[in-house]
Residue frames as a rotation matrix with the C-alpha (Angstrom) as fourth column:
MET 1
0.131 0.096 0.987 56.28
0.436 -0.899 0.030 -37.06
0.890 0.426 -0.160 24.00
SER 2
-0.762 -0.519 -0.386 57.62
0.575 -0.270 -0.772 -34.66
0.296 -0.811 0.505 26.63
ASP 3
0.058 0.775 -0.629 55.42
0.898 -0.316 -0.306 -32.56
-0.436 -0.547 -0.715 28.91
ARG 4
-0.425 -0.303 -0.853 56.94
0.022 -0.945 0.325 -29.50
-0.905 0.120 0.408 27.28
ALA 5
-0.998 0.067 -0.008 55.86
-0.005 0.052 0.999 -30.63
0.067 0.996 -0.052 23.81
THR 6
-0.367 0.921 -0.131 52.37
0.905 0.387 0.180 -31.43
0.216 -0.053 -0.975 25.09
THR 7
0.016 0.324 -0.946 52.04
0.613 -0.750 -0.247 -28.00
-0.790 -0.576 -0.211 26.68
HIS 8
-0.767 -0.366 -0.527 53.19
-0.167 -0.679 0.715 -26.36
-0.620 0.636 0.460 23.44
GLU 9
-0.855 0.500 0.138 50.54
0.363 0.387 0.848 -28.23
0.370 0.775 -0.513 21.45
MET 10
-0.066 0.873 -0.484 47.83
0.996 0.029 -0.083 -27.30
-0.058 -0.487 -0.871 23.96
MET 11
-0.324 -0.119 -0.939 48.88
0.246 -0.968 0.037 -23.64
-0.914 -0.219 0.343 23.71
ASP 12
-0.992 0.000 -0.124 48.20
-0.121 -0.220 0.968 -23.86
-0.028 0.976 0.218 19.96
VAL 13
-0.491 0.864 -0.113 44.75
0.765 0.489 0.419 -25.27
0.417 0.119 -0.901 20.76
ALA 14
-0.408 0.309 -0.859 44.03
0.653 -0.559 -0.511 -22.22
-0.638 -0.769 0.026 22.92
ALA 15
-0.851 0.068 -0.521 43.54
-0.348 -0.817 0.461 -20.03
-0.394 0.573 0.719 19.84
LEU 16
-0.746 0.595 -0.299 41.01
-0.017 0.432 0.902 -22.43
0.666 0.678 -0.312 18.35
TYR 17
-0.404 0.589 -0.700 39.22
0.910 0.334 -0.245 -22.67
0.090 -0.736 -0.671 21.69
ALA 18
-0.601 0.120 -0.790 38.96
0.253 -0.909 -0.331 -18.87
-0.758 -0.399 0.516 21.92
LEU 19
-0.828 0.269 -0.491 37.50
-0.559 -0.452 0.695 -18.74
-0.035 0.851 0.525 18.41
GLY 20
-0.047 0.863 0.502 34.98
-0.645 0.357 -0.675 -21.47
-0.762 -0.356 0.540 19.26
THR 21
0.187 0.074 -0.980 36.08
-0.954 0.251 -0.163 -23.74
0.234 0.965 0.118 16.40
LEU 22
-0.849 -0.518 0.101 36.86
-0.526 0.810 -0.260 -26.85
0.053 -0.274 -0.960 18.44
SER 23
-0.183 0.779 -0.600 34.53
-0.064 0.599 0.798 -29.83
0.981 0.185 -0.059 18.50
GLN 24
0.665 0.522 0.533 32.72
-0.558 -0.126 0.820 -30.57
0.496 -0.843 0.208 21.75
HIS 25
0.877 -0.374 -0.300 35.16
0.462 0.828 0.318 -33.40
0.129 -0.418 0.899 22.53
GLU 26
-0.032 -0.951 0.308 38.23
0.724 -0.234 -0.649 -31.25
0.689 0.202 0.696 21.77
ALA 27
0.020 0.111 0.994 36.93
-0.366 -0.924 0.111 -28.36
0.930 -0.366 0.022 23.84
ARG 28
0.918 0.367 0.150 36.28
-0.284 0.344 0.895 -30.67
0.276 -0.864 0.420 26.80
SER 29
0.570 -0.781 -0.257 39.82
0.781 0.611 -0.126 -32.08
0.256 -0.129 0.958 26.59
PHE 30
-0.255 -0.668 0.699 41.28
0.357 -0.737 -0.574 -28.57
0.899 0.104 0.426 26.58
GLU 31
0.356 0.473 0.806 39.15
-0.571 -0.572 0.589 -27.55
0.739 -0.670 0.066 29.57
GLU 32
0.972 -0.052 -0.229 40.35
0.194 0.729 0.657 -30.64
0.133 -0.683 0.718 31.48
HIS 33
0.120 -0.989 0.084 43.93
0.829 0.054 -0.557 -29.63
0.546 0.136 0.826 30.66
LEU 34
-0.175 -0.124 0.977 43.32
-0.183 -0.971 -0.156 -26.15
0.967 -0.206 0.147 32.09
ALA 35
0.759 0.565 0.323 41.75
-0.431 0.064 0.900 -27.67
0.488 -0.823 0.292 35.20
GLU 36
0.660 -0.589 -0.466 45.01
0.680 0.732 0.038 -29.52
0.319 -0.342 0.884 35.84
GLY 37
0.746 -0.293 -0.599 46.61
0.279 -0.678 0.680 -26.13
-0.605 -0.674 -0.424 36.49
CYS 38
-0.023 -0.758 0.652 48.55
0.997 0.032 0.074 -25.29
-0.077 0.651 0.755 33.33
ASP 39
0.198 0.052 -0.979 49.46
0.359 -0.933 0.023 -21.63
-0.912 -0.356 -0.204 33.87
ALA 40
-0.787 -0.585 -0.197 51.02
0.021 -0.344 0.939 -21.28
-0.617 0.734 0.283 30.39
CYS 41
-0.703 0.588 0.400 47.86
0.645 0.292 0.706 -22.38
0.298 0.755 -0.585 28.57
SER 42
0.225 0.800 -0.556 45.65
0.928 -0.350 -0.127 -20.26
-0.296 -0.487 -0.821 30.85
ALA 43
-0.121 -0.365 -0.923 47.72
0.116 -0.929 0.352 -17.20
-0.986 -0.065 0.155 30.03
GLU 44
-0.961 -0.251 0.116 47.68
0.120 0.000 0.993 -18.02
-0.249 0.968 0.030 26.34
LEU 45
-0.336 0.921 0.198 43.90
0.920 0.276 0.278 -18.47
0.201 0.276 -0.940 26.37
GLU 46
0.282 0.425 -0.860 43.37
0.668 -0.730 -0.142 -15.16
-0.689 -0.535 -0.489 28.17
SER 47
-0.543 -0.577 -0.611 45.51
-0.065 -0.696 0.715 -13.41
-0.838 0.428 0.340 25.56
PHE 48
-0.935 0.213 0.285 43.58
0.337 0.271 0.902 -14.93
0.115 0.939 -0.325 22.66
GLU 49
-0.047 0.982 -0.184 40.20
0.998 0.037 -0.060 -14.14
-0.052 -0.186 -0.981 24.25
GLN 50
0.053 -0.014 -0.999 41.21
0.288 -0.957 0.028 -10.49
-0.956 -0.289 -0.046 24.56
THR 51
-0.868 -0.437 -0.237 42.22
-0.117 -0.284 0.952 -10.49
-0.483 0.854 0.195 20.89
VAL 52
-0.667 0.687 0.287 38.92
0.708 0.465 0.532 -12.05
0.232 0.558 -0.796 19.80
SER 53
0.201 0.756 -0.622 36.96
0.863 -0.437 -0.252 -9.51
-0.463 -0.486 -0.741 21.84
ALA 54
-0.284 -0.399 -0.872 38.94
-0.001 -0.909 0.417 -6.66
-0.959 0.119 0.258 20.31
LEU 55
-0.986 -0.063 0.155 38.19
0.146 0.133 0.980 -7.93
-0.082 0.989 -0.122 16.81
ALA 56
-0.274 0.960 0.050 34.49
0.952 0.263 0.158 -8.14
0.139 0.091 -0.986 17.57
LEU 57
0.319 0.379 -0.869 34.38
0.620 -0.777 -0.112 -4.65
-0.717 -0.503 -0.483 19.04
GLY 58
-0.558 -0.668 -0.492 36.44
0.049 -0.619 0.784 -3.29
-0.828 0.413 0.378 16.15
ALA 59
-0.619 0.390 0.681 33.78
0.785 0.279 0.553 -4.12
0.026 0.877 -0.479 13.56
GLU 60
-0.961 0.269 -0.062 31.90
-0.270 -0.963 0.009 -1.05
-0.057 0.025 0.998 12.41
ALA 61
-0.386 0.904 0.185 28.17
0.355 0.330 -0.875 -1.07
-0.851 -0.272 -0.448 13.03
ASP 62
-0.958 0.145 0.249 26.09
0.214 -0.219 0.952 -0.94
0.192 0.965 0.179 9.84
THR 63
-0.583 0.778 -0.234 22.93
-0.110 -0.362 -0.926 1.08
-0.805 -0.514 0.297 10.32
PRO 64
-0.519 0.451 0.726 20.08
0.833 0.457 0.311 -0.07
-0.191 0.767 -0.613 8.05
PRO 65
-0.804 0.292 0.519 17.98
0.050 -0.835 0.548 2.52
0.593 0.466 0.656 6.19
ALA 66
-0.812 0.503 0.294 15.13
-0.506 -0.359 -0.784 4.01
-0.289 -0.786 0.546 8.20
ASN 67
0.030 0.896 -0.444 12.47
-0.979 0.115 0.168 2.43
0.201 0.429 0.880 5.96
VAL 68
-0.258 -0.196 -0.946 13.87
-0.158 0.975 -0.159 -1.06
0.953 0.109 -0.282 6.63
ARG 69
-0.986 -0.122 -0.118 13.62
0.101 0.132 -0.986 -0.57
0.135 -0.984 -0.118 10.40
ALA 70
-0.531 0.847 0.025 10.09
-0.780 -0.477 -0.405 0.80
-0.331 -0.234 0.914 10.06
GLU 71
0.061 0.540 -0.840 9.00
-0.790 0.540 0.290 -2.12
0.610 0.646 0.459 7.86
LEU 72
-0.582 -0.367 -0.726 10.46
0.092 0.857 -0.507 -4.66
0.808 -0.362 -0.465 10.30
LEU 73
-0.969 0.240 0.062 8.73
-0.115 -0.213 -0.970 -3.10
-0.219 -0.947 0.233 13.29
ASN 74
-0.262 0.921 -0.289 5.48
-0.961 -0.277 -0.010 -2.99
-0.089 0.275 0.957 11.34
ARG 75
-0.053 0.191 -0.980 5.70
-0.476 0.858 0.193 -6.70
0.878 0.477 0.046 10.46
VAL 76
-0.838 -0.340 -0.426 6.56
0.188 0.554 -0.811 -7.73
0.512 -0.760 -0.400 14.02
SER 77
-0.857 0.516 0.017 3.62
-0.258 -0.399 -0.880 -5.82
-0.447 -0.758 0.475 15.47
MET 78
-0.325 0.764 -0.558 1.16
-0.916 -0.108 0.386 -6.94
0.234 0.636 0.735 12.76
PRO 79
0.152 0.458 0.876 -1.16
-0.600 0.747 -0.286 -9.85
-0.786 -0.482 0.388 13.65
VAL 80
-0.677 -0.473 0.565 -0.56
0.053 0.734 0.677 -13.04
-0.734 0.488 -0.472 11.67
ALA 81
0.142 0.824 0.548 -3.92
0.777 0.250 -0.578 -12.77
-0.613 0.508 -0.605 9.90
ASN 82
0.800 0.137 -0.584 -3.04
-0.121 -0.916 -0.381 -9.27
-0.588 0.376 -0.717 8.71
GLN 83
-0.240 -0.957 -0.161 0.37
-0.536 -0.008 0.844 -10.46
-0.809 0.289 -0.512 7.50
VAL 84
-0.502 0.132 0.855 -1.29
0.553 0.809 0.200 -13.12
-0.665 0.573 -0.479 5.32
GLU 85
0.592 0.800 0.097 -3.73
0.636 -0.390 -0.666 -10.55
-0.495 0.456 -0.739 3.94
SER 86
0.514 -0.482 -0.710 -0.90
-0.450 -0.856 0.255 -8.12
-0.730 0.188 -0.657 3.25
ALA 87
-0.572 -0.758 0.314 1.06
-0.172 0.485 0.857 -10.81
-0.802 0.436 -0.408 1.38
ALA 88
-0.119 0.623 0.773 -2.00
0.817 0.504 -0.281 -11.62
-0.565 0.598 -0.569 -0.71
ARG 89
0.795 0.436 -0.422 -2.43
0.187 -0.837 -0.514 -7.97
-0.577 0.329 -0.747 -1.68
LYS 90
0.137 -0.847 -0.513 1.17
-0.686 -0.455 0.568 -7.89
-0.715 0.274 -0.643 -2.87
GLY 91
0.567 0.169 -0.806 0.57
-0.786 0.406 -0.467 -10.86
0.249 0.898 0.363 -5.12
ASP 92
-0.546 -0.770 0.330 2.55
-0.834 0.539 -0.119 -13.37
-0.086 -0.340 -0.936 -3.05
ALA 93
-0.585 0.286 -0.759 1.72
-0.161 0.876 0.454 -17.09
0.795 0.387 -0.467 -3.34
LYS 94
0.472 0.817 0.330 -1.17
-0.617 0.039 0.786 -18.36
0.629 -0.575 0.523 -1.29
PRO 95
-0.237 -0.624 0.745 -0.02
-0.968 0.218 -0.126 -20.05
-0.083 -0.751 -0.655 1.92
PHE 96
-0.522 0.131 0.843 -2.04
-0.098 0.972 -0.212 -23.22
-0.847 -0.194 -0.495 1.22
VAL 97
-0.184 0.466 -0.866 -3.27
-0.982 -0.133 0.137 -24.68
-0.052 0.875 0.482 -2.06
SER 98
-0.456 0.123 0.882 -5.18
-0.071 0.982 -0.174 -27.92
-0.887 -0.142 -0.439 -2.57
ILE 99
-0.383 0.357 -0.852 -6.19
-0.922 -0.089 0.377 -29.32
0.059 0.930 0.363 -5.95
LEU 100
0.064 0.503 0.862 -8.74
-0.506 0.761 -0.407 -32.10
-0.860 -0.410 0.303 -5.71
ALA 101
-0.575 -0.354 0.738 -8.70
0.290 0.755 0.588 -35.04
-0.765 0.552 -0.331 -8.11
ALA 102
0.179 0.760 0.625 -11.70
0.925 0.085 -0.369 -33.70
-0.334 0.644 -0.688 -10.02
GLU 103
0.792 0.083 -0.606 -10.19
0.038 -0.996 -0.086 -30.21
-0.610 0.045 -0.791 -10.29
GLY 104
-0.278 -0.920 -0.278 -7.63
-0.247 -0.211 0.946 -28.83
-0.928 0.332 -0.169 -12.68
LYS 105
0.691 0.504 -0.519 -7.58
-0.579 -0.045 -0.814 -29.07
-0.434 0.863 0.261 -16.45
TRP 106
0.101 -0.601 0.793 -6.10
0.390 0.757 0.524 -31.91
-0.915 0.256 0.311 -18.48
ARG 107
0.466 -0.048 -0.883 -4.42
-0.703 -0.626 -0.337 -30.75
-0.536 0.779 -0.326 -21.68
GLU 108
0.791 -0.171 0.587 -3.62
0.396 0.875 -0.279 -33.17
-0.466 0.453 0.760 -24.50
VAL 109
0.241 -0.806 -0.541 -0.01
-0.487 -0.582 0.651 -32.56
-0.840 0.106 -0.533 -25.54
GLN 110
-0.685 -0.292 -0.668 -0.03
-0.727 0.339 0.597 -35.27
0.052 0.894 -0.444 -28.20
PRO 111
0.162 0.843 -0.513 -2.45
-0.693 0.468 0.548 -38.04
0.702 0.267 0.660 -29.16
GLY 112
0.535 0.179 -0.826 -3.07
0.262 0.894 0.364 -40.25
0.803 -0.411 0.431 -26.14
VAL 113
-0.355 -0.710 -0.608 -0.87
0.880 -0.035 -0.473 -38.19
0.315 -0.703 0.638 -23.79
SER 114
0.522 0.607 0.599 -2.40
0.284 -0.786 0.550 -35.57
0.805 -0.117 -0.582 -21.47
LEU 115
-0.582 -0.763 -0.282 -0.90
0.621 -0.194 -0.759 -33.28
0.524 -0.617 0.587 -18.84
LYS 116
0.685 0.724 0.075 -2.39
0.471 -0.520 0.712 -31.47
0.555 -0.453 -0.698 -15.85
ASN 117
-0.357 -0.821 0.445 -0.26
0.145 -0.520 -0.842 -28.66
0.923 -0.236 0.305 -14.41
LEU 118
0.426 0.455 -0.782 -0.35
0.825 0.160 0.542 -28.46
0.372 -0.876 -0.307 -10.61
PHE 119
0.805 -0.237 -0.544 2.28
0.179 -0.777 0.604 -25.83
-0.566 -0.583 -0.583 -9.87
VAL 120
0.489 -0.709 0.508 4.97
0.655 -0.085 -0.751 -23.85
0.575 0.700 0.423 -11.68
ASP 121
0.466 -0.455 -0.759 7.79
0.625 -0.437 0.647 -22.30
-0.626 -0.776 0.081 -9.66
LYS 122
0.965 -0.020 0.261 8.62
0.188 -0.643 -0.742 -19.12
0.183 0.765 -0.617 -11.58
ALA 123
0.627 -0.774 0.094 11.90
-0.676 -0.480 0.559 -18.69
-0.388 -0.414 -0.824 -9.69
THR 124
-0.254 -0.762 0.596 13.33
-0.344 0.647 0.680 -22.07
-0.904 -0.033 -0.426 -10.77
GLY 125
-0.315 0.208 -0.926 11.24
-0.948 -0.017 0.319 -22.84
0.050 0.978 0.202 -13.86
LEU 126
-0.998 -0.049 -0.039 10.27
-0.045 0.994 -0.103 -26.21
0.044 -0.101 -0.994 -12.40
ALA 127
-0.216 0.974 -0.063 6.76
-0.883 -0.167 0.439 -27.48
0.417 0.151 0.896 -13.02
THR 128
-0.848 0.112 0.517 4.86
-0.214 0.821 -0.529 -30.09
-0.484 -0.559 -0.673 -11.00
SER 129
-0.239 0.741 -0.628 2.39
-0.966 -0.115 0.232 -31.94
0.100 0.662 0.743 -13.20
LEU 130
0.010 0.309 0.951 0.39
-0.201 0.932 -0.301 -35.11
-0.980 -0.188 0.072 -13.65
VAL 131
-0.518 -0.190 -0.834 0.98
-0.852 0.032 0.522 -36.99
-0.073 0.981 -0.178 -16.90
ARG 132
0.143 0.633 0.761 -1.51
-0.311 0.759 -0.572 -39.53
-0.940 -0.155 0.305 -18.20
MET 133
-0.612 -0.410 -0.676 -0.67
-0.774 0.136 0.618 -41.85
-0.161 0.902 -0.401 -21.11
SER 134
0.529 0.848 -0.017 -3.14
-0.813 0.501 -0.296 -44.13
-0.242 0.171 0.955 -22.86
PRO 135
0.397 -0.359 0.844 -2.23
0.060 0.928 0.367 -47.79
-0.916 -0.095 0.390 -23.52
GLY 136
0.388 -0.320 0.864 0.28
0.866 0.448 -0.222 -48.19
-0.316 0.834 0.451 -26.32
THR 137
0.949 -0.036 0.313 1.40
0.103 -0.904 -0.416 -44.54
0.298 0.427 -0.854 -26.41
SER 138
0.212 -0.942 -0.259 4.94
0.971 0.173 0.166 -43.18
-0.111 -0.287 0.951 -26.23
LEU 139
0.760 -0.090 -0.643 6.81
0.012 -0.988 0.152 -39.91
-0.650 -0.123 -0.750 -25.91
PRO 140
0.867 -0.496 0.050 9.29
0.035 -0.039 -0.999 -38.73
0.497 0.867 -0.017 -28.55
ALA 141
0.152 -0.905 -0.397 13.00
0.960 0.231 -0.160 -38.94
0.237 -0.356 0.904 -27.87
HIS 142
0.782 0.167 0.601 13.94
0.077 -0.982 0.173 -35.86
0.619 -0.089 -0.780 -25.87
GLN 143
-0.311 -0.919 -0.241 16.79
0.622 -0.006 -0.783 -34.23
0.718 -0.393 0.574 -23.98
HIS 144
0.585 0.552 -0.594 16.34
0.801 -0.276 0.532 -32.73
0.129 -0.787 -0.603 -20.51
ILE 145
0.169 -0.511 0.843 17.40
0.129 -0.836 -0.533 -29.13
0.977 0.198 -0.075 -19.94
GLY 146
-0.219 -0.220 0.951 17.23
-0.905 -0.317 -0.282 -29.73
0.363 -0.923 -0.130 -16.18
VAL 147
-0.976 -0.133 0.172 16.75
-0.200 0.862 -0.465 -32.56
-0.087 -0.489 -0.868 -13.71
GLU 148
-0.156 0.951 -0.267 13.57
-0.738 0.067 0.671 -34.54
0.656 0.302 0.692 -14.33
GLN 149
-0.953 -0.059 0.296 11.86
-0.258 0.667 -0.699 -36.63
-0.157 -0.742 -0.651 -11.66
PHE 150
-0.164 0.972 -0.169 8.72
-0.811 -0.036 0.584 -38.70
0.561 0.233 0.794 -11.82
PHE 151
-0.818 0.054 0.572 6.81
-0.413 0.638 -0.650 -41.07
-0.401 -0.768 -0.500 -9.58
VAL 152
-0.744 0.536 -0.399 4.53
-0.151 0.448 0.881 -43.68
0.651 0.716 -0.252 -11.11
ILE 153
-0.514 0.658 0.549 1.05
-0.827 -0.211 -0.521 -43.56
-0.227 -0.722 0.653 -9.60
GLU 154
0.324 0.644 0.693 -0.59
-0.290 0.765 -0.575 -46.27
-0.900 -0.014 0.435 -11.67
GLY 155
0.977 0.148 -0.156 0.04
-0.196 0.315 -0.929 -48.52
-0.088 0.938 0.336 -14.65
ASP 156
0.393 -0.878 0.273 3.40
0.727 0.479 0.493 -49.18
-0.563 0.005 0.826 -16.32
CYS 157
0.909 -0.231 -0.346 5.98
-0.371 -0.827 -0.423 -46.81
-0.188 0.513 -0.837 -17.72
ASN 158
0.593 -0.730 0.339 8.94
0.753 0.653 0.088 -48.14
-0.285 0.203 0.937 -19.68
VAL 159
0.950 -0.307 0.054 11.83
-0.281 -0.919 -0.276 -45.67
0.134 0.247 -0.960 -19.66
ALA 160
0.172 -0.984 0.035 15.58
-0.980 -0.175 -0.091 -45.94
0.096 -0.018 -0.995 -20.27
GLY 161
-0.327 -0.307 -0.894 15.24
-0.465 0.876 -0.130 -49.69
0.822 0.373 -0.429 -20.79
GLN 162
-0.990 -0.011 -0.142 13.49
0.119 0.480 -0.869 -50.31
0.078 -0.877 -0.474 -17.48
LYS 163
-0.193 0.981 0.007 9.87
0.292 0.051 0.955 -51.10
0.937 0.187 -0.297 -16.69
LEU 164
-0.982 -0.054 0.182 8.46
-0.142 -0.430 -0.892 -49.02
0.126 -0.901 0.415 -13.84
GLU 165
-0.260 0.931 -0.255 5.19
0.574 0.361 0.735 -49.70
0.777 0.044 -0.628 -12.08
SER 166
0.607 0.627 0.488 3.00
-0.009 -0.609 0.793 -48.12
0.794 -0.486 -0.364 -9.40
GLY 167
0.968 -0.221 -0.116 5.16
0.108 -0.050 0.993 -46.81
-0.225 -0.974 -0.025 -6.55
ASP 168
0.230 -0.938 0.260 8.40
0.950 0.275 0.151 -46.65
-0.213 0.212 0.954 -8.58
TYR 169
0.735 -0.103 -0.670 10.53
-0.006 -0.989 0.145 -43.49
-0.678 -0.103 -0.728 -8.90
HIS 170
0.340 -0.640 0.690 12.79
0.940 0.242 -0.239 -42.31
-0.014 0.730 0.684 -11.73
ARG 171
0.630 -0.223 -0.744 15.23
0.004 -0.957 0.290 -39.40
-0.777 -0.185 -0.602 -12.06
ALA 172
0.518 -0.481 0.707 17.04
0.845 0.158 -0.511 -38.16
0.135 0.862 0.488 -15.15
ALA 173
-0.103 -0.675 -0.731 20.01
0.669 -0.591 0.451 -35.79
-0.736 -0.443 0.512 -14.91
ALA 174
0.616 0.226 -0.754 20.18
-0.255 -0.849 -0.463 -32.47
-0.745 0.477 -0.466 -16.74
GLY 175
-0.110 -0.659 -0.744 21.47
-0.943 -0.167 0.288 -33.01
-0.314 0.733 -0.603 -20.27
SER 176
-0.713 -0.123 0.690 20.45
-0.066 0.992 0.108 -36.69
-0.698 0.032 -0.715 -20.34
ILE 177
-0.551 0.492 -0.674 18.39
-0.816 -0.150 0.559 -38.14
0.174 0.857 0.484 -23.16
HIS 178
-0.200 0.589 0.783 15.34
-0.254 0.741 -0.622 -40.38
-0.946 -0.323 0.002 -22.97
GLU 179
-0.925 -0.180 -0.335 15.41
-0.368 0.200 0.908 -42.32
-0.096 0.963 -0.251 -26.23
THR 180
-0.465 0.799 -0.383 12.23
0.099 0.476 0.874 -44.24
0.880 0.368 -0.301 -25.42
THR 181
-0.906 0.363 0.218 9.41
-0.280 -0.127 -0.952 -43.58
-0.318 -0.923 0.217 -22.97
TYR 182
-0.470 0.763 -0.444 6.29
-0.531 0.157 0.833 -45.67
0.705 0.627 0.331 -23.50
THR 183
-0.487 0.410 0.771 3.49
-0.701 0.343 -0.625 -47.54
-0.520 -0.845 0.120 -21.77
VAL 184
-0.970 0.163 -0.178 1.88
0.029 0.811 0.584 -50.87
0.240 0.561 -0.792 -22.62
ASP 185
-0.354 0.877 -0.326 -1.26
0.888 0.424 0.177 -50.82
0.293 -0.227 -0.929 -20.49
GLY 186
0.423 0.470 0.775 -1.43
0.230 -0.883 0.409 -47.09
0.876 0.005 -0.481 -19.79
THR 187
-0.260 -0.575 -0.775 0.03
0.934 0.052 -0.352 -45.04
0.243 -0.816 0.524 -16.94
MET 188
0.742 0.288 0.605 -0.22
0.127 -0.947 0.295 -41.91
0.658 -0.142 -0.740 -14.83
PHE 189
0.058 -0.783 -0.620 2.74
0.973 0.184 -0.142 -40.37
0.225 -0.594 0.772 -13.06
LEU 190
0.895 0.105 -0.434 3.66
0.278 -0.891 0.359 -37.27
-0.349 -0.442 -0.826 -11.08
LEU 191
0.293 -0.782 0.550 6.29
0.868 -0.023 -0.496 -35.26
0.401 0.622 0.672 -12.96
ILE 192
0.789 -0.198 -0.581 8.63
0.173 -0.836 0.521 -32.61
-0.589 -0.512 -0.626 -11.52
ALA 193
-0.092 -0.780 0.618 10.76
0.929 0.157 0.336 -31.09
-0.360 0.605 0.710 -14.26
PRO 194
-0.804 -0.180 -0.567 11.48
-0.017 -0.946 0.323 -27.91
-0.595 0.269 0.757 -16.22
GLU 195
0.112 0.960 -0.258 8.44
-0.358 -0.203 -0.911 -26.69
-0.927 0.194 0.321 -18.15
ARG 196
0.798 0.159 -0.582 10.01
-0.601 0.135 -0.788 -27.64
-0.047 0.978 0.204 -21.46
TYR 197
0.150 -0.794 0.589 12.45
0.017 0.598 0.801 -30.16
-0.988 -0.110 0.104 -22.90
GLU 198
-0.258 -0.356 -0.898 14.22
-0.851 -0.356 0.386 -30.51
-0.457 0.864 -0.212 -26.23
VAL 199
0.697 0.503 0.511 12.48
-0.145 0.797 -0.587 -32.90
-0.702 0.335 0.628 -28.63
LEU 200
-0.389 -0.921 0.001 15.08
-0.301 0.128 0.945 -34.69
-0.871 0.367 -0.327 -30.74
ASP 201
0.022 0.333 -0.943 14.75
-0.994 -0.097 -0.057 -35.19
-0.110 0.938 0.328 -34.46
ALA 202
0.512 0.267 0.816 13.55
-0.318 0.942 -0.109 -38.74
-0.798 -0.203 0.567 -35.05
GLY 203
0.987 -0.162 -0.025 15.29
0.026 0.304 -0.952 -38.74
0.161 0.939 0.304 -38.41
């Protein structure tokens, strides 16, 4: 490749350098090329930098409403403790929540199967719950309206043809169907899934 062709390619790189889109390695190579005394590339870079600056200065400033500025200044100047108190008054979620093992309410959803809700994210509809199944119980065939995840805490859980035990994790994609979910010796698992799922007709 001729020196002329190389210089032409480096001049093309000057635009990308001025825009800041080159990788660290590419930028360093271009800077080394400039240090070798390439007047053509230096001139090209200067021209592109002027263009980039003109574009930046040409953007119209957008002035936010006065109430937004006032609210921002108020939040910045407010002590952290007051910010937490203010959020609580507005009904925002508590910053920290702990639920001890003896706390919370177990609700029997079907014979031998109980559920304890830990948290429901209203924005996404996802619920975090504990599920406890007595020995020999099973869940009906069901279809997931969203991604379902669970982590086995104790016992055995047989799902999708696989036996899971304490410490095992399972994920089911949205739209998938669990034909069989059962336990032999009993189980408890942490479930993260939409609040409801579609129970399929056993017939």
